[in-house]
PyMOL CGO cylinders between C-alpha atoms (Angstrom):
from pymol import cmd
from pymol.cgo import CYLINDER

trace = [
    CYLINDER, 6.62, -0.99, 7.61, 6.38, 1.29, 4.74, 0.3, 1, 1, 1, 1, 1, 1,
    CYLINDER, 6.38, 1.29, 4.74, 7.23, 5.09, 5.86, 0.3, 1, 1, 1, 1, 1, 1,
    CYLINDER, 7.23, 5.09, 5.86, 6.88, 4.06, 9.32, 0.3, 1, 1, 1, 1, 1, 1,
    CYLINDER, 6.88, 4.06, 9.32, 3.30, 2.64, 8.41, 0.3, 1, 1, 1, 1, 1, 1,
    CYLINDER, 3.30, 2.64, 8.41, 2.96, -1.71, 9.16, 0.3, 1, 1, 1, 1, 1, 1,
    CYLINDER, 2.96, -1.71, 9.16, 1.55, -3.07, 5.93, 0.3, 1, 1, 1, 1, 1, 1,
    CYLINDER, 1.55, -3.07, 5.93, 1.76, -5.79, 7.96, 0.3, 1, 1, 1, 1, 1, 1,
    CYLINDER, 1.76, -5.79, 7.96, -2.81, -6.28, 7.90, 0.3, 1, 1, 1, 1, 1, 1,
    CYLINDER, -2.81, -6.28, 7.90, -2.89, -5.16, 4.09, 0.3, 1, 1, 1, 1, 1, 1,
    CYLINDER, -2.89, -5.16, 4.09, -2.26, -7.18, 0.85, 0.3, 1, 1, 1, 1, 1, 1,
    CYLINDER, -2.26, -7.18, 0.85, -1.88, -10.82, -0.50, 0.3, 1, 1, 1, 1, 1, 1,
    CYLINDER, -1.88, -10.82, -0.50, 2.45, -11.76, 0.25, 0.3, 1, 1, 1, 1, 1, 1,
    CYLINDER, 2.45, -11.76, 0.25, 4.18, -14.22, -2.20, 0.3, 1, 1, 1, 1, 1, 1,
    CYLINDER, 4.18, -14.22, -2.20, 7.74, -14.96, -1.25, 0.3, 1, 1, 1, 1, 1, 1,
    CYLINDER, 7.74, -14.96, -1.25, 9.90, -15.50, 1.29, 0.3, 1, 1, 1, 1, 1, 1,
    CYLINDER, 9.90, -15.50, 1.29, 9.70, -11.58, 3.74, 0.3, 1, 1, 1, 1, 1, 1,
    CYLINDER, 9.70, -11.58, 3.74, 13.74, -11.51, 4.05, 0.3, 1, 1, 1, 1, 1, 1,
    CYLINDER, 13.74, -11.51, 4.05, 14.37, -11.77, -0.10, 0.3, 1, 1, 1, 1, 1, 1,
    CYLINDER, 14.37, -11.77, -0.10, 16.13, -8.08, -0.62, 0.3, 1, 1, 1, 1, 1, 1,
    CYLINDER, 16.13, -8.08, -0.62, 14.07, -7.24, -2.88, 0.3, 1, 1, 1, 1, 1, 1,
    CYLINDER, 14.07, -7.24, -2.88, 11.16, -6.77, -1.61, 0.3, 1, 1, 1, 1, 1, 1,
    CYLINDER, 11.16, -6.77, -1.61, 7.37, -5.42, -4.32, 0.3, 1, 1, 1, 1, 1, 1,
    CYLINDER, 7.37, -5.42, -4.32, 4.00, -3.99, -2.55, 0.3, 1, 1, 1, 1, 1, 1,
    CYLINDER, 4.00, -3.99, -2.55, 1.93, -4.13, -5.82, 0.3, 1, 1, 1, 1, 1, 1,
    CYLINDER, 1.93, -4.13, -5.82, -0.10, -1.87, -5.41, 0.3, 1, 1, 1, 1, 1, 1,
    CYLINDER, -0.10, -1.87, -5.41, -3.21, -2.20, -8.02, 0.3, 1, 1, 1, 1, 1, 1,
    CYLINDER, -3.21, -2.20, -8.02, -7.24, -1.94, -8.89, 0.3, 1, 1, 1, 1, 1, 1,
    CYLINDER, -7.24, -1.94, -8.89, -8.66, -4.99, -9.80, 0.3, 1, 1, 1, 1, 1, 1,
    CYLINDER, -8.66, -4.99, -9.80, -10.80, -3.26, -12.83, 0.3, 1, 1, 1, 1, 1, 1,
    CYLINDER, -10.80, -3.26, -12.83, -7.76, -1.36, -13.68, 0.3, 1, 1, 1, 1, 1, 1,
    CYLINDER, -7.76, -1.36, -13.68, -6.99, -2.89, -18.02, 0.3, 1, 1, 1, 1, 1, 1,
    CYLINDER, -6.99, -2.89, -18.02, -3.33, -2.16, -17.22, 0.3, 1, 1, 1, 1, 1, 1,
    CYLINDER, -3.33, -2.16, -17.22, -3.55, -4.44, -13.66, 0.3, 1, 1, 1, 1, 1, 1,
    CYLINDER, -3.55, -4.44, -13.66, -4.79, -6.31, -15.77, 0.3, 1, 1, 1, 1, 1, 1,
    CYLINDER, -4.79, -6.31, -15.77, -2.19, -6.50, -18.10, 0.3, 1, 1, 1, 1, 1, 1,
    CYLINDER, -2.19, -6.50, -18.10, 0.41, -6.47, -15.25, 0.3, 1, 1, 1, 1, 1, 1,
    CYLINDER, 0.41, -6.47, -15.25, -1.01, -10.06, -14.04, 0.3, 1, 1, 1, 1, 1, 1,
    CYLINDER, -1.01, -10.06, -14.04, -1.35, -11.77, -16.24, 0.3, 1, 1, 1, 1, 1, 1,
    CYLINDER, -1.35, -11.77, -16.24, 1.53, -10.55, -17.81, 0.3, 1, 1, 1, 1, 1, 1,
    CYLINDER, 1.53, -10.55, -17.81, 5.11, -9.14, -16.05, 0.3, 1, 1, 1, 1, 1, 1,
    CYLINDER, 5.11, -9.14, -16.05, 3.57, -10.46, -12.44, 0.3, 1, 1, 1, 1, 1, 1,
    CYLINDER, 3.57, -10.46, -12.44, 4.38, -14.59, -14.10, 0.3, 1, 1, 1, 1, 1, 1,
    CYLINDER, 4.38, -14.59, -14.10, 7.26, -14.00, -15.07, 0.3, 1, 1, 1, 1, 1, 1,
    CYLINDER, 7.26, -14.00, -15.07, 8.93, -12.47, -12.18, 0.3, 1, 1, 1, 1, 1, 1,
    CYLINDER, 8.93, -12.47, -12.18, 6.54, -14.60, -9.60, 0.3, 1, 1, 1, 1, 1, 1,
    CYLINDER, 6.54, -14.60, -9.60, 8.94, -17.66, -11.77, 0.3, 1, 1, 1, 1, 1, 1,
    CYLINDER, 8.94, -17.66, -11.77, 11.91, -15.45, -11.81, 0.3, 1, 1, 1, 1, 1, 1,
    CYLINDER, 11.91, -15.45, -11.81, 11.92, -14.05, -8.94, 0.3, 1, 1, 1, 1, 1, 1,
    CYLINDER, 11.92, -14.05, -8.94, 9.66, -14.72, -6.22, 0.3, 1, 1, 1, 1, 1, 1,
    CYLINDER, 9.66, -14.72, -6.22, 10.25, -18.55, -6.27, 0.3, 1, 1, 1, 1, 1, 1,
    CYLINDER, 10.25, -18.55, -6.27, 14.19, -18.41, -6.15, 0.3, 1, 1, 1, 1, 1, 1,
    CYLINDER, 14.19, -18.41, -6.15, 13.75, -16.09, -3.12, 0.3, 1, 1, 1, 1, 1, 1,
    CYLINDER, 13.75, -16.09, -3.12, 15.10, -12.89, -4.53, 0.3, 1, 1, 1, 1, 1, 1,
    CYLINDER, 15.10, -12.89, -4.53, 11.46, -11.27, -4.28, 0.3, 1, 1, 1, 1, 1, 1,
    CYLINDER, 11.46, -11.27, -4.28, 8.99, -10.71, -1.11, 0.3, 1, 1, 1, 1, 1, 1,
    CYLINDER, 8.99, -10.71, -1.11, 5.75, -9.83, -3.18, 0.3, 1, 1, 1, 1, 1, 1,
    CYLINDER, 5.75, -9.83, -3.18, 3.02, -7.81, -1.51, 0.3, 1, 1, 1, 1, 1, 1,
    CYLINDER, 3.02, -7.81, -1.51, -0.50, -7.18, -3.71, 0.3, 1, 1, 1, 1, 1, 1,
    CYLINDER, -0.50, -7.18, -3.71, -2.23, -4.82, -2.14, 0.3, 1, 1, 1, 1, 1, 1,
    CYLINDER, -2.23, -4.82, -2.14, -5.81, -4.45, -3.48, 0.3, 1, 1, 1, 1, 1, 1,
    CYLINDER, -5.81, -4.45, -3.48, -6.96, -0.66, -2.85, 0.3, 1, 1, 1, 1, 1, 1,
    CYLINDER, -6.96, -0.66, -2.85, -9.91, 0.95, -4.32, 0.3, 1, 1, 1, 1, 1, 1,
    CYLINDER, -9.91, 0.95, -4.32, -9.03, 3.38, -7.30, 0.3, 1, 1, 1, 1, 1, 1,
    CYLINDER, -9.03, 3.38, -7.30, -12.45, 3.93, -9.14, 0.3, 1, 1, 1, 1, 1, 1,
    CYLINDER, -12.45, 3.93, -9.14, -12.75, 1.99, -11.88, 0.3, 1, 1, 1, 1, 1, 1,
    CYLINDER, -12.75, 1.99, -11.88, -15.94, 0.29, -13.23, 0.3, 1, 1, 1, 1, 1, 1,
    CYLINDER, -15.94, 0.29, -13.23, -16.61, -2.49, -10.97, 0.3, 1, 1, 1, 1, 1, 1,
    CYLINDER, -16.61, -2.49, -10.97, -13.65, -2.48, -8.63, 0.3, 1, 1, 1, 1, 1, 1,
    CYLINDER, -13.65, -2.48, -8.63, -14.98, -2.89, -5.66, 0.3, 1, 1, 1, 1, 1, 1,
    CYLINDER, -14.98, -2.89, -5.66, -17.38, -5.75, -6.48, 0.3, 1, 1, 1, 1, 1, 1,
    CYLINDER, -17.38, -5.75, -6.48, -14.14, -7.26, -7.71, 0.3, 1, 1, 1, 1, 1, 1,
    CYLINDER, -14.14, -7.26, -7.71, -12.44, -6.96, -4.24, 0.3, 1, 1, 1, 1, 1, 1,
    CYLINDER, -12.44, -6.96, -4.24, -15.03, -8.04, -2.89, 0.3, 1, 1, 1, 1, 1, 1,
    CYLINDER, -15.03, -8.04, -2.89, -15.26, -10.92, -4.56, 0.3, 1, 1, 1, 1, 1, 1,
    CYLINDER, -15.26, -10.92, -4.56, -11.21, -11.92, -3.80, 0.3, 1, 1, 1, 1, 1, 1,
    CYLINDER, -11.21, -11.92, -3.80, -11.13, -10.77, -0.34, 0.3, 1, 1, 1, 1, 1, 1,
    CYLINDER, -11.13, -10.77, -0.34, -14.30, -13.05, 0.43, 0.3, 1, 1, 1, 1, 1, 1,
    CYLINDER, -14.30, -13.05, 0.43, -12.25, -15.68, -1.10, 0.3, 1, 1, 1, 1, 1, 1,
    CYLINDER, -12.25, -15.68, -1.10, -9.09, -14.74, 0.55, 0.3, 1, 1, 1, 1, 1, 1,
    CYLINDER, -9.09, -14.74, 0.55, -11.49, -15.30, 4.03, 0.3, 1, 1, 1, 1, 1, 1,
    CYLINDER, -11.49, -15.30, 4.03, -12.05, -18.95, 2.34, 0.3, 1, 1, 1, 1, 1, 1,
    CYLINDER, -12.05, -18.95, 2.34, -7.71, -18.86, 1.56, 0.3, 1, 1, 1, 1, 1, 1,
    CYLINDER, -7.71, -18.86, 1.56, -8.05, -18.53, -2.39, 0.3, 1, 1, 1, 1, 1, 1,
    CYLINDER, -8.05, -18.53, -2.39, -7.49, -14.84, -2.81, 0.3, 1, 1, 1, 1, 1, 1,
    CYLINDER, -7.49, -14.84, -2.81, -4.65, -15.85, -5.13, 0.3, 1, 1, 1, 1, 1, 1,
    CYLINDER, -4.65, -15.85, -5.13, -7.46, -18.30, -7.16, 0.3, 1, 1, 1, 1, 1, 1,
    CYLINDER, -7.46, -18.30, -7.16, -9.90, -15.41, -7.37, 0.3, 1, 1, 1, 1, 1, 1,
    CYLINDER, -9.90, -15.41, -7.37, -7.46, -12.65, -7.95, 0.3, 1, 1, 1, 1, 1, 1,
    CYLINDER, -7.46, -12.65, -7.95, -6.49, -14.69, -11.47, 0.3, 1, 1, 1, 1, 1, 1,
    CYLINDER, -6.49, -14.69, -11.47, -10.25, -15.59, -11.83, 0.3, 1, 1, 1, 1, 1, 1,
    CYLINDER, -10.25, -15.59, -11.83, -10.42, -11.75, -11.95, 0.3, 1, 1, 1, 1, 1, 1,
    CYLINDER, -10.42, -11.75, -11.95, -8.22, -10.92, -14.11, 0.3, 1, 1, 1, 1, 1, 1,
    CYLINDER, -8.22, -10.92, -14.11, -8.25, -13.24, -17.20, 0.3, 1, 1, 1, 1, 1, 1,
    CYLINDER, -8.25, -13.24, -17.20, -11.80, -12.42, -16.67, 0.3, 1, 1, 1, 1, 1, 1,
    CYLINDER, -11.80, -12.42, -16.67, -11.47, -8.59, -16.49, 0.3, 1, 1, 1, 1, 1, 1,
    CYLINDER, -11.47, -8.59, -16.49, -12.74, -7.68, -20.25, 0.3, 1, 1, 1, 1, 1, 1,
    CYLINDER, -12.74, -7.68, -20.25, -16.23, -9.23, -19.21, 0.3, 1, 1, 1, 1, 1, 1,
    CYLINDER, -16.23, -9.23, -19.21, -17.66, -8.36, -15.60, 0.3, 1, 1, 1, 1, 1, 1,
    CYLINDER, -17.66, -8.36, -15.60, -16.06, -4.32, -16.24, 0.3, 1, 1, 1, 1, 1, 1,
    CYLINDER, -16.06, -4.32, -16.24, -18.97, -3.76, -18.37, 0.3, 1, 1, 1, 1, 1, 1,
    CYLINDER, -18.97, -3.76, -18.37, -20.90, -6.29, -17.34, 0.3, 1, 1, 1, 1, 1, 1,
    CYLINDER, -20.90, -6.29, -17.34, -23.96, -5.58, -15.13, 0.3, 1, 1, 1, 1, 1, 1,
    CYLINDER, -23.96, -5.58, -15.13, -24.74, -7.91, -13.53, 0.3, 1, 1, 1, 1, 1, 1,
    CYLINDER, -24.74, -7.91, -13.53, -21.94, -7.59, -11.75, 0.3, 1, 1, 1, 1, 1, 1,
    CYLINDER, -21.94, -7.59, -11.75, -22.44, -9.61, -7.87, 0.3, 1, 1, 1, 1, 1, 1,
    CYLINDER, -22.44, -9.61, -7.87, -24.20, -12.79, -10.36, 0.3, 1, 1, 1, 1, 1, 1,
    CYLINDER, -24.20, -12.79, -10.36, -20.82, -12.48, -12.30, 0.3, 1, 1, 1, 1, 1, 1,
    CYLINDER, -20.82, -12.48, -12.30, -18.65, -12.11, -9.24, 0.3, 1, 1, 1, 1, 1, 1,
    CYLINDER, -18.65, -12.11, -9.24, -21.01, -15.33, -7.78, 0.3, 1, 1, 1, 1, 1, 1,
    CYLINDER, -21.01, -15.33, -7.78, -20.23, -17.12, -10.84, 0.3, 1, 1, 1, 1, 1, 1,
    CYLINDER, -20.23, -17.12, -10.84, -16.79, -16.77, -11.19, 0.3, 1, 1, 1, 1, 1, 1,
    CYLINDER, -16.79, -16.77, -11.19, -16.33, -18.13, -6.70, 0.3, 1, 1, 1, 1, 1, 1,
    CYLINDER, -16.33, -18.13, -6.70, -18.12, -21.21, -8.61, 0.3, 1, 1, 1, 1, 1, 1,
    CYLINDER, -18.12, -21.21, -8.61, -14.65, -22.13, -10.53, 0.3, 1, 1, 1, 1, 1, 1,
    CYLINDER, -14.65, -22.13, -10.53, -12.30, -21.92, -7.71, 0.3, 1, 1, 1, 1, 1, 1,
    CYLINDER, -12.30, -21.92, -7.71, -13.43, -24.44, -5.03, 0.3, 1, 1, 1, 1, 1, 1,
    CYLINDER, -13.43, -24.44, -5.03, -15.23, -22.34, -1.83, 0.3, 1, 1, 1, 1, 1, 1,
    CYLINDER, -15.23, -22.34, -1.83, -17.82, -22.86, -0.34, 0.3, 1, 1, 1, 1, 1, 1,
    CYLINDER, -17.82, -22.86, -0.34, -20.71, -21.16, -2.15, 0.3, 1, 1, 1, 1, 1, 1,
    CYLINDER, -20.71, -21.16, -2.15, -22.62, -19.83, 0.88, 0.3, 1, 1, 1, 1, 1, 1,
    CYLINDER, -22.62, -19.83, 0.88, -19.85, -19.01, 2.51, 0.3, 1, 1, 1, 1, 1, 1,
    CYLINDER, -19.85, -19.01, 2.51, -19.11, -16.51, -0.07, 0.3, 1, 1, 1, 1, 1, 1,
    CYLINDER, -19.11, -16.51, -0.07, -22.62, -15.43, -0.55, 0.3, 1, 1, 1, 1, 1, 1,
    CYLINDER, -22.62, -15.43, -0.55, -23.28, -14.28, 3.13, 0.3, 1, 1, 1, 1, 1, 1,
    CYLINDER, -23.28, -14.28, 3.13, -19.42, -12.62, 2.49, 0.3, 1, 1, 1, 1, 1, 1,
    CYLINDER, -19.42, -12.62, 2.49, -20.08, -10.93, 0.18, 0.3, 1, 1, 1, 1, 1, 1,
    CYLINDER, -20.08, -10.93, 0.18, -23.68, -9.33, 0.28, 0.3, 1, 1, 1, 1, 1, 1,
    CYLINDER, -23.68, -9.33, 0.28, -21.78, -8.64, 4.12, 0.3, 1, 1, 1, 1, 1, 1,
    CYLINDER, -21.78, -8.64, 4.12, -19.40, -6.49, 2.89, 0.3, 1, 1, 1, 1, 1, 1,
    CYLINDER, -19.40, -6.49, 2.89, -17.66, -6.50, 6.30, 0.3, 1, 1, 1, 1, 1, 1,
    CYLINDER, -17.66, -6.50, 6.30, -14.41, -7.14, 4.07, 0.3, 1, 1, 1, 1, 1, 1,
    CYLINDER, -14.41, -7.14, 4.07, -15.28, -3.87, 2.84, 0.3, 1, 1, 1, 1, 1, 1,
    CYLINDER, -15.28, -3.87, 2.84, -13.17, -2.13, 5.89, 0.3, 1, 1, 1, 1, 1, 1,
    CYLINDER, -13.17, -2.13, 5.89, -9.51, -4.31, 4.97, 0.3, 1, 1, 1, 1, 1, 1,
    CYLINDER, -9.51, -4.31, 4.97, -9.71, -2.52, 1.49, 0.3, 1, 1, 1, 1, 1, 1,
    CYLINDER, -9.71, -2.52, 1.49, -11.13, 1.03, 3.01, 0.3, 1, 1, 1, 1, 1, 1,
    CYLINDER, -11.13, 1.03, 3.01, -7.69, 0.29, 4.81, 0.3, 1, 1, 1, 1, 1, 1,
    CYLINDER, -7.69, 0.29, 4.81, -5.66, -0.12, 1.59, 0.3, 1, 1, 1, 1, 1, 1,
    CYLINDER, -5.66, -0.12, 1.59, -7.32, 2.55, -0.11, 0.3, 1, 1, 1, 1, 1, 1,
    CYLINDER, -7.32, 2.55, -0.11, -5.87, 5.17, 2.54, 0.3, 1, 1, 1, 1, 1, 1,
    CYLINDER, -5.87, 5.17, 2.54, -2.43, 3.20, 2.65, 0.3, 1, 1, 1, 1, 1, 1,
    CYLINDER, -2.43, 3.20, 2.65, -2.16, 4.19, -1.56, 0.3, 1, 1, 1, 1, 1, 1,
    CYLINDER, -2.16, 4.19, -1.56, -3.68, 7.44, -0.20, 0.3, 1, 1, 1, 1, 1, 1,
    CYLINDER, -3.68, 7.44, -0.20, -0.88, 8.52, 1.82, 0.3, 1, 1, 1, 1, 1, 1,
    CYLINDER, -0.88, 8.52, 1.82, 1.30, 7.19, -0.35, 0.3, 1, 1, 1, 1, 1, 1,
    CYLINDER, 1.30, 7.19, -0.35, 0.97, 8.88, -3.03, 0.3, 1, 1, 1, 1, 1, 1,
    CYLINDER, 0.97, 8.88, -3.03, -0.82, 6.42, -5.60, 0.3, 1, 1, 1, 1, 1, 1,
    CYLINDER, -0.82, 6.42, -5.60, -2.33, 8.50, -7.94, 0.3, 1, 1, 1, 1, 1, 1,
    CYLINDER, -2.33, 8.50, -7.94, -1.34, 5.86, -10.94, 0.3, 1, 1, 1, 1, 1, 1,
    CYLINDER, -1.34, 5.86, -10.94, -2.61, 1.70, -11.22, 0.3, 1, 1, 1, 1, 1, 1,
    CYLINDER, -2.61, 1.70, -11.22, -0.51, -0.05, -10.90, 0.3, 1, 1, 1, 1, 1, 1,
    CYLINDER, -0.51, -0.05, -10.90, 2.24, 1.52, -8.39, 0.3, 1, 1, 1, 1, 1, 1,
    CYLINDER, 2.24, 1.52, -8.39, 4.62, -0.10, -7.30, 0.3, 1, 1, 1, 1, 1, 1,
    CYLINDER, 4.62, -0.10, -7.30, 7.18, 0.29, -4.64, 0.3, 1, 1, 1, 1, 1, 1,
    CYLINDER, 7.18, 0.29, -4.64, 10.15, -1.99, -5.35, 0.3, 1, 1, 1, 1, 1, 1,
    CYLINDER, 10.15, -1.99, -5.35, 12.42, -1.69, -1.88, 0.3, 1, 1, 1, 1, 1, 1,
    CYLINDER, 12.42, -1.69, -1.88, 10.37, 1.65, -1.15, 0.3, 1, 1, 1, 1, 1, 1,
    CYLINDER, 10.37, 1.65, -1.15, 11.68, 3.34, -4.71, 0.3, 1, 1, 1, 1, 1, 1,
    CYLINDER, 11.68, 3.34, -4.71, 8.26, 4.85, -6.49, 0.3, 1, 1, 1, 1, 1, 1,
    CYLINDER, 8.26, 4.85, -6.49, 7.62, 2.70, -9.57, 0.3, 1, 1, 1, 1, 1, 1,
    CYLINDER, 7.62, 2.70, -9.57, 4.46, 3.45, -11.90, 0.3, 1, 1, 1, 1, 1, 1,
    CYLINDER, 4.46, 3.45, -11.90, 2.73, 2.11, -14.65, 0.3, 1, 1, 1, 1, 1, 1,
    CYLINDER, 2.73, 2.11, -14.65, 2.48, -1.69, -15.74, 0.3, 1, 1, 1, 1, 1, 1,
    CYLINDER, 2.48, -1.69, -15.74, 6.54, -1.23, -16.42, 0.3, 1, 1, 1, 1, 1, 1,
    CYLINDER, 6.54, -1.23, -16.42, 7.17, -4.62, -19.61, 0.3, 1, 1, 1, 1, 1, 1,
    CYLINDER, 7.17, -4.62, -19.61, 9.07, -7.45, -18.48, 0.3, 1, 1, 1, 1, 1, 1,
    CYLINDER, 9.07, -7.45, -18.48, 11.82, -6.60, -19.47, 0.3, 1, 1, 1, 1, 1, 1,
    CYLINDER, 11.82, -6.60, -19.47, 12.01, -3.22, -17.91, 0.3, 1, 1, 1, 1, 1, 1,
    CYLINDER, 12.01, -3.22, -17.91, 10.52, -4.24, -14.57, 0.3, 1, 1, 1, 1, 1, 1,
    CYLINDER, 10.52, -4.24, -14.57, 13.53, -6.70, -14.52, 0.3, 1, 1, 1, 1, 1, 1,
    CYLINDER, 13.53, -6.70, -14.52, 15.58, -4.13, -14.80, 0.3, 1, 1, 1, 1, 1, 1,
    CYLINDER, 15.58, -4.13, -14.80, 14.15, -2.16, -11.32, 0.3, 1, 1, 1, 1, 1, 1,
    CYLINDER, 14.15, -2.16, -11.32, 14.72, -5.44, -9.82, 0.3, 1, 1, 1, 1, 1, 1,
    CYLINDER, 14.72, -5.44, -9.82, 17.96, -5.87, -10.37, 0.3, 1, 1, 1, 1, 1, 1,
    CYLINDER, 17.96, -5.87, -10.37, 18.69, -2.13, -10.11, 0.3, 1, 1, 1, 1, 1, 1,
    CYLINDER, 18.69, -2.13, -10.11, 17.18, -2.70, -6.81, 0.3, 1, 1, 1, 1, 1, 1,
    CYLINDER, 17.18, -2.70, -6.81, 19.39, -6.42, -6.00, 0.3, 1, 1, 1, 1, 1, 1,
    CYLINDER, 19.39, -6.42, -6.00, 22.68, -4.94, -7.24, 0.3, 1, 1, 1, 1, 1, 1,
    CYLINDER, 22.68, -4.94, -7.24, 22.14, -2.27, -4.54, 0.3, 1, 1, 1, 1, 1, 1,
    CYLINDER, 22.14, -2.27, -4.54, 20.37, -4.93, -2.17, 0.3, 1, 1, 1, 1, 1, 1,
    CYLINDER, 20.37, -4.93, -2.17, 24.00, -6.67, -2.82, 0.3, 1, 1, 1, 1, 1, 1,
    CYLINDER, 24.00, -6.67, -2.82, 26.48, -3.73, -2.39, 0.3, 1, 1, 1, 1, 1, 1,
    CYLINDER, 26.48, -3.73, -2.39, 24.80, -3.27, 1.51, 0.3, 1, 1, 1, 1, 1, 1,
    CYLINDER, 24.80, -3.27, 1.51, 25.56, -5.94, 2.68, 0.3, 1, 1, 1, 1, 1, 1,
]
cmd.load_cgo(trace, "trace")
């Protein structure tokens, strides 16, 4: 629950739900700062905090209006239907500079889907019929309700943190949250 809103039906989780620190990441796949966070900072957080049971991490893809962010989110959501959200997310951020400025975005998303083990016909049907946009609309509405105005935006144990902080700064935020969690036990 975040501000009285059940968030279980949105986003994608990693880590132990009972970890002392919970991080919600509101990001738009088209946002270059979200891409920098995903490529540079998140892998360290996952290794040092998520895998060690200190942090539960929820990635919430929403639409903030960046070029081709909607199409990329649809591709990620369609990959998620086949249990491959994280693989598609990694591919989207790794190739972000290429598809953000592209014109044949559907073909680029299809090509990216082809680099991970997916049923290509099922992915294509999902991408075309756009049924995942309902889920994305819920995430976008929640981001609006929570006042998310900067991408990426995080809630670290319900404390807002804005922007793609460098690893050292994000460690400070997490370590402070861990310290507070320990003193409340």
